[in-house]
C-alpha positions in Angstrom: 44.5 39.9 -18.8 46.4 36.4 -19.6 45.9 35.4 -23.7 44.6 32.2 -23.9 46.0 30.3 -27.1 43.4 28.4 -29.2 43.0 24.5 -27.4 43.8 25.8 -24.1 41.6 25.7 -21.1 40.8 28.6 -19.7 40.8 29.2 -16.2 42.6 25.6 -15.7 43.5 26.1 -12.0 40.2 26.9 -11.2 38.6 24.5 -13.0 40.7 21.7 -11.3 39.5 22.9 -8.1 36.0 22.5 -9.2 36.9 19.0 -10.3 38.6 17.9 -7.5 36.0 19.7 -4.8 33.8 18.1 -7.3 34.8 14.2 -6.9 35.2 14.7 -3.1 31.6 16.1 -2.8 30.0 13.5 -4.5 31.9 10.8 -2.5 30.3 12.3 0.3 27.1 12.5 -1.4 27.3 16.5 0.3 24.7 18.1 -2.8 24.8 21.2 -0.8 28.4 21.5 -1.7 27.8 20.5 -5.5 24.8 23.0 -6.1 28.0 25.4 -4.2 30.6 24.3 -6.5 28.3 24.7 -9.9 27.0 27.8 -8.8 30.7 28.8 -8.3 30.9 27.8 -12.0 28.3 29.3 -13.4 29.6 33.1 -12.2 33.3 32.3 -13.8 31.0 30.5 -16.9 29.5 34.3 -17.0 32.7 36.1 -16.9 34.7 34.2 -19.3 31.6 32.9 -21.3 33.4 29.6 -22.1 32.2 26.2 -22.8 34.6 24.4 -20.1 32.5 25.9 -17.7 29.3 25.7 -18.4 29.4 22.0 -19.2 31.2 21.5 -15.9 28.6 23.7 -14.2 25.7 21.1 -15.9 27.6 18.4 -15.6 27.7 19.3 -11.3 24.6 20.4 -11.0 22.9 17.4 -12.9 25.1 15.1 -10.3 23.5 17.6 -7.0 20.2 16.7 -8.6 20.3 12.9 -9.1 22.4 12.4 -6.0 19.6 14.3 -3.6 16.6 12.1 -5.1 17.7 8.8 -3.9 15.1 7.4 -5.9 17.9 7.2 -9.1 19.8 4.9 -6.9 17.0 2.1 -6.7 17.4 1.7 -10.7 19.7 -1.4 -10.8 22.2 0.7 -13.6 22.8 3.2 -11.0 26.3 1.5 -9.4 27.5 0.7 -13.1 26.2 4.8 -14.1 27.3 6.2 -11.2 30.7 4.0 -11.7 31.3 5.5 -14.9 30.4 9.3 -13.7 33.2 9.1 -10.9 35.6 7.4 -13.8 35.2 10.2 -16.1 35.3 12.6 -13.5 38.7 11.2 -12.2 40.1 11.2 -16.2 39.1 15.0 -16.5 41.3 15.9 -13.4 43.7 13.9 -15.3 43.6 15.7 -18.7 43.0 19.1 -17.2 46.3 18.5 -14.7 48.5 17.5 -18.4 47.0 20.4 -20.3 45.5 18.2 -22.6 42.6 20.2 -23.4 41.0 17.4 -25.9 41.0 14.8 -23.9 39.8 16.8 -21.1 36.7 17.8 -22.9 35.9 14.2 -24.1 35.8 13.3 -21.0 33.2 15.7 -19.7 31.3 14.5 -22.4 31.8 11.0 -21.9 29.8 11.7 -19.0 26.9 12.4 -20.6 27.1 9.5 -22.8 26.9 7.2 -20.2 23.5 8.0 -20.3 22.7 6.3 -23.3 23.8 2.8 -22.0 20.8 3.4 -19.4 17.4 1.2 -19.7 14.2 3.3 -20.9 12.8 4.6 -18.2 16.3 5.5 -16.1 17.7 7.2 -19.3 14.7 9.1 -19.4 14.8 10.3 -15.9 18.5 11.4 -16.2 18.1 12.9 -19.6 15.5 14.9 -17.9 17.3 16.3 -14.7 20.5 17.3 -17.4 17.8 19.0 -19.9 16.6 20.9 -16.6 20.4 21.6 -15.2 21.1 23.3 -18.6 17.8 25.8 -18.4 18.5 26.2 -15.0 22.3 26.9 -15.3 21.3 28.9 -18.3 19.0 31.1 -16.1 22.1 32.0 -14.2 24.3 32.8 -16.6 21.3 35.1 -18.2 21.1 36.7 -14.4 24.9 37.8 -14.7 23.8 39.8 -17.4 24.5 37.9 -20.4 21.9 38.3 -23.1 19.7 36.0 -23.4 20.4 35.1 -26.9 24.0 34.2 -26.0 23.3 32.4 -22.7 21.0 30.1 -24.7 23.4 29.3 -27.5 26.4 28.9 -25.0 24.2 26.2 -23.6 22.5 24.9 -26.8 18.9 25.2 -25.4 16.5 27.5 -27.1 15.4 31.0 -26.1 11.9 30.2 -25.7 12.9 27.5 -22.9 15.1 30.3 -21.2 12.5 33.4 -21.2 9.8 30.5 -19.9 12.4 29.8 -17.0 13.4 32.9 -16.2 9.8 34.4 -16.6 8.4 31.1 -13.8 11.7 32.2 -11.7 11.2 36.2 -11.8 15.0 36.4 -13.0 13.4 38.5 -16.3 12.1 41.0 -13.5 15.7 42.3 -12.1 16.9 45.3 -13.3 19.9 45.0 -14.8 20.3 47.9 -16.8 18.3 51.3 -17.8 15.4 50.2 -19.8 13.7 52.3 -23.0 10.6 53.9 -21.4 7.1 52.4 -22.3 6.8 55.1 -25.5 9.5 53.7 -27.1 9.2 50.3 -26.7 5.5 50.4 -27.9 7.0 52.3 -31.2 10.0 49.3 -31.5 6.9 46.9 -31.2 4.8 48.2 -34.2 8.0 48.6 -35.9 8.9 44.8 -36.0 5.1 44.0 -36.4 5.1 45.8 -39.8 8.2 44.0 -41.2 
């Protein structure tokens, strides 16, 4: 496996492809393509466990949900928010092509900062979309076999939020590995509560 130096961007070519495809899909309002791109990024994030892929997965998925729910476009700030989103996506692509890791990451974070410019009601809607996207993407990473604790930490959400979502979706019911028999699990639980 290729050794990545500190500050370099892991999987740069793949990220470039994802972002360029995202830009194209956004312009066409292709929600299905955006969700597919987000899922592909989650798969890569599960393998590499890096914050760049995770952040892009959240941003792309959030954008798909915003575009899918047309009601957001009725807010007067929508055109400005959308313009800022696209400008920062283009900047991210440009910085990624030049391998400028710090500026690349800043442009991605600036997409989320665009939310702070919105009116309180619109801001609440958009923040809610981003939060749900983080939890959704965390559950998908967890589904790939990454521990719940590590997944929650990677996404900056609580283990409780992830556990609740995974429980609702049935992800936690997927048998990813061999588990202890019931007697051993009961003994472990008893030991935990004795402490």
